[in-house]
Legacy VTK file of the C-alpha trace (Angstrom):
# vtk DataFile Version 3.0
C-alpha trace
ASCII
DATASET POLYDATA
POINTS 110 float
105.621 -22.407 -31.056
106.326 -22.220 -27.403
109.337 -20.546 -26.597
111.932 -22.592 -24.351
113.252 -19.653 -22.079
109.280 -18.898 -21.142
108.626 -22.204 -20.110
112.105 -21.995 -18.394
110.923 -18.827 -16.435
107.538 -19.978 -15.709
109.170 -23.183 -13.991
111.840 -20.914 -12.688
109.205 -18.850 -10.221
107.262 -21.966 -9.492
110.601 -23.475 -8.194
111.263 -20.330 -6.524
108.031 -20.195 -4.931
108.065 -23.502 -3.787
111.412 -22.593 -2.506
110.223 -19.382 -0.227
107.584 -21.691 0.905
110.371 -24.103 2.214
112.116 -20.781 3.972
108.553 -19.523 5.560
107.670 -23.020 6.713
111.273 -23.686 8.476
111.044 -20.118 10.210
107.852 -20.887 11.735
109.098 -24.257 12.429
112.097 -22.538 14.422
108.917 -19.943 16.030
106.989 -22.887 17.039
109.524 -24.082 18.028
110.897 -21.047 20.641
107.149 -20.916 21.567
106.969 -24.002 22.859
109.959 -24.012 24.749
109.121 -21.037 26.577
105.819 -22.336 27.512
107.130 -25.404 28.816
109.647 -23.168 30.588
106.709 -21.438 32.060
104.711 -24.335 32.873
107.668 -25.744 35.084
107.959 -22.868 37.087
104.017 -22.441 37.789
104.410 -26.247 38.597
106.562 -25.994 40.841
105.402 -22.793 42.475
102.406 -24.767 43.220
104.664 -27.402 45.538
106.607 -25.027 46.712
103.160 -23.331 48.080
101.156 -26.952 48.890
104.556 -28.086 51.113
104.204 -25.020 52.674
100.238 -25.627 53.462
101.186 -29.053 55.000
103.838 -28.186 57.275
101.586 -24.963 58.373
98.758 -27.459 58.770
101.134 -30.592 60.552
102.011 -27.458 62.856
98.904 -26.245 64.002
97.484 -30.223 64.393
100.581 -30.914 66.501
99.739 -27.817 68.313
96.052 -28.930 68.372
97.280 -32.571 69.642
99.488 -30.998 72.477
96.652 -29.214 73.572
94.562 -32.180 73.807
96.488 -33.820 75.313
97.402 -31.161 78.198
94.201 -31.280 78.387
93.795 -35.006 79.705
97.200 -34.768 81.774
94.847 -31.420 83.178
91.871 -33.655 83.579
93.861 -36.631 84.918
95.437 -34.911 87.946
92.202 -33.510 88.584
90.422 -37.379 88.998
93.568 -38.243 91.256
92.810 -35.405 93.702
89.223 -35.908 93.502
89.143 -38.896 93.448
91.424 -40.245 96.647
89.560 -41.217 99.359
89.476 -39.762 102.911
91.788 -41.501 105.149
89.680 -41.436 107.983
87.233 -43.188 106.033
89.724 -45.878 104.740
90.833 -46.444 108.337
87.503 -47.426 109.234
87.311 -48.905 106.492
89.803 -51.083 107.217
89.066 -51.901 111.012
86.033 -53.155 109.965
86.861 -55.128 107.870
89.505 -56.414 110.368
86.323 -57.345 113.071
84.491 -58.914 110.223
87.297 -61.060 109.187
88.332 -61.908 113.243
85.109 -62.374 114.198
85.593 -59.340 116.655
83.238 -55.437 117.214
85.222 -53.115 115.339
LINES 1 111
110 0 1 2 3 4 5 6 7 8 9 10 11 12 13 14 15 16 17 18 19 20 21 22 23 24 25 26 27 28 29 30 31 32 33 34 35 36 37 38 39 40 41 42 43 44 45 46 47 48 49 50 51 52 53 54 55 56 57 58 59 60 61 62 63 64 65 66 67 68 69 70 71 72 73 74 75 76 77 78 79 80 81 82 83 84 85 86 87 88 89 90 91 92 93 94 95 96 97 98 99 100 101 102 103 104 105 106 107 108 109
């Protein structure tokens, strides 16, 4: 015959194994959750660092572009001033042309 106490010991042992496995699983979930939280925290920190570096690089690129634009505008202004000075007419030539035009319009000689 079967010993009922032996059957109960087997059931108790199996039940204890199930409880032990459940406790291990709960602990594993806690460890995984902690690792996941640590990874998320590290990833957020890395993302902030990347965003800060990108922002610094963008500001630097803007400063470089602004300096280039200012330099280009200054060169255009300098070229324009040089062109205006070079294009200024000779006063004697202007007077001669004005006299010739007046003579032509009035029918007289210059």
